[in-house]
C-alpha positions, 0 to 999 in steps of 0.5 A: 560158116562153121568155124573149126575148134581152133578158130572158135577158141581164137575168136573167144580170146578177142576182147569185145570192142577192140580194133583188131588186126588179123595178120595172115588172115587167109580167108578172113574167117576169124574177123568175119565171125567177130564182125558178124556177131558184133563183138568188134566193129572194125578189123584189118585183114592182111595176107602176103598172098593175093589169092586168099585176100581176094577170097576174104574180100568176096566173103566180106562183100557177101556179108555186107561188111565192107565198111567195117574192114580194111584189107591189106596185101603185105608181109606180116606186121609191116602193113600196120601203122602205130595205133591202128590196132589194139589187139592182133592175131597171128595164127597158123604160122611157124613159131620162128616166123612169128618171132621174126614178124614181131621183131620187125615191128617190136615197138608196135607190138609192145604197145598192143593190149594183147597178141593172140598167137597160134604157132604151128611148130617151134612153139618152144622157140617162140616162147623163149623169144617172147621172154627175152623181149620182155613179153609174158604169156598171160594164158595158154590153151590147148585145142584138139582138132581132128588128130592134132593139138594146137597151142594158143597163147595170150601175150602181153608186154610187161618189159620183164624177163624170167629165168625159165628152165627150157623145159617150160618153153616146151611144156608151159607151167600155166598148162601144168598149174591148171591141169589142162585136160589135154596136157597129158596128150601133149606130154606123150607126144613130146616124150615120143618125139624125144625117144625117137630122136634118142633112138636115132642118136644111138644108131648113129653112135654105133659107128661114131662112138667117140663123136663129141657132138653126138654124145653132147646131143644125146645128153641134152635129149636124155635130160629133156626126156627125164624132165618130161617124164617127171612132169608126166609122173607129177600128173599122176601118170 
């Protein structure tokens, strides 16, 4: 079973010997790989859909890992009890959904050693939510797979919030500080997206020149674009 670059990175971030819960496990590739390699000894695999969970069960049986796994059908972190896992993975969902899942089991999440999160979209919303709830993003990673960039976060609970410029919810300081080689690609993507939004706003304003909400929205996007371009230039671009 050959893992994708995204899944390989997540596997790498799981600490040796932990009790792992993979939430939304799909086919169970990550915990299966970790168990096969001996990096962990036990994993809880959960999914809201029966089909993927049964596929994971078949592969687990084929690999002889039945005694090292517990498969649970259910929604998000609701399947977990207190002190059943040291670390959790939530990958392949939207950032807002991940925030909602954590919020529903907030006290459980605060007690974890670490959360490994890989949102597919709304990454900035997830970062803002984590900060407001006292979680800190210990490290950030970018992984390219085919034509897509994936953003992966290692999250721990410390109980403190930071005063963060919203631009750093979109372009994390950690990626800037360590000069991540894929950061330029992420910035160019964000700049393109916001230019496209600005173009559409300008078209709308042709017929609605005095529309206050559109004008306010345009100022917000222009401000964001200026900050993105400043970061981009700071990288020597």
